[in-house]
C-alpha positions as CSV (number, residue, x, y, z in Angstrom):
1,M,0.0,0.0,0.0
2,A,2.8,2.4,0.9
3,M,4.3,1.9,-2.6
4,F,1.1,2.4,-4.6
5,G,-1.3,4.1,-2.2
6,W,-0.9,7.5,-3.9
7,A,-2.3,5.8,-7.1
8,L,-5.3,4.3,-5.3
9,V,-6.5,7.2,-3.3
10,Q,-8.1,10.0,-5.2
11,R,-7.1,13.5,-4.3
12,Y,-9.6,16.3,-3.9
13,P,-8.7,20.0,-3.8
14,F,-9.1,21.6,-0.3
15,E,-12.2,23.7,0.1
16,P,-13.1,25.4,3.4
17,C,-16.1,23.6,5.2
18,F,-16.2,21.1,2.3
19,L,-18.7,18.8,4.0
20,E,-21.2,21.5,5.2
21,E,-24.0,20.6,2.8
22,Q,-23.8,16.8,3.4
23,V,-23.4,17.0,7.2
24,G,-26.2,19.6,7.2
25,R,-28.6,17.0,5.6
26,V,-27.6,14.5,8.3
27,R,-28.2,17.1,11.0
28,E,-31.7,17.8,9.6
29,A,-32.5,14.1,9.4
30,V,-31.7,13.1,13.0
31,S,-32.9,14.2,16.4
32,I,-29.5,13.9,18.2
33,P,-26.7,16.4,18.5
34,V,-24.4,16.4,15.4
35,A,-20.8,17.6,15.3
36,Y,-19.4,19.2,12.1
37,V,-16.0,18.0,10.9
38,G,-14.4,19.1,7.6
39,G,-12.3,22.1,6.6
40,V,-13.0,24.6,9.4
41,R,-10.4,27.3,9.2
42,S,-11.7,30.3,11.1
43,F,-13.8,31.3,14.1
44,A,-16.2,32.8,11.7
45,D,-16.7,29.3,10.2
46,M,-17.3,27.9,13.7
47,E,-19.8,30.6,14.6
48,R,-21.7,30.2,11.3
49,L,-21.9,26.4,11.7
50,M,-23.0,26.6,15.4
51,Q,-25.8,29.1,14.3
52,K,-26.8,26.5,11.7
53,G,-27.5,24.1,14.6
54,F,-24.4,22.0,14.9
55,A,-23.8,21.0,18.5
56,F,-20.0,20.9,18.1
57,V,-17.5,22.0,15.6
58,Q,-14.2,20.0,15.3
59,V,-11.1,21.8,14.2
60,G,-8.5,19.3,13.0
61,R,-6.1,20.4,10.3
62,T,-6.1,24.0,11.6
63,T,-4.7,22.9,15.0
64,V,-2.4,20.3,13.5
65,R,-0.9,23.1,11.4
66,D,-0.9,25.6,14.3
67,P,-1.3,24.1,17.8
68,D,-1.5,27.6,19.2
69,F,-4.4,28.6,16.9
70,V,-6.9,29.2,19.7
71,A,-4.4,31.0,21.9
72,R,-3.2,33.2,19.0
73,Y,-6.9,34.0,18.2
74,Q,-7.6,34.9,21.8
75,R,-4.6,37.3,21.8
76,G,-6.0,39.0,18.7
77,E,-3.1,37.9,16.5
78,I,-5.2,36.0,13.9
79,T,-8.8,35.5,12.7
80,E,-8.3,32.3,10.6
81,S,-5.8,29.6,9.9
82,D,-3.3,29.8,7.1
83,W,-4.2,26.2,6.1
84,T,-4.9,26.4,2.3
85,A,-5.0,24.2,-0.7
86,A,-1.3,25.0,-1.2
87,T,-0.5,23.8,2.3
88,A,-2.3,20.6,1.6
89,A,-0.6,20.1,-1.7
90,S,2.8,20.5,-0.1
91,L,2.3,17.6,2.3
92,P,3.7,14.2,1.4
């Protein structure tokens, strides 16, 4: 798999909040709390998703890229992550 995995796994360009529509349909179809996961890069994204009714918003790549993301936001240094399609493309 390590030798040919790159050929078997299709790559998709990174888009912020790329699963919003699909996870939104799940949230509307069930009566339990639903967490959103997928491409959250900013606190504005988080606030918008929470207003749409998601119980939780998971931030993954953003905090892998910048473990101090939340602390830097709280200090007023940033408003969103610098994770972009270019960042994703540069990874092995």
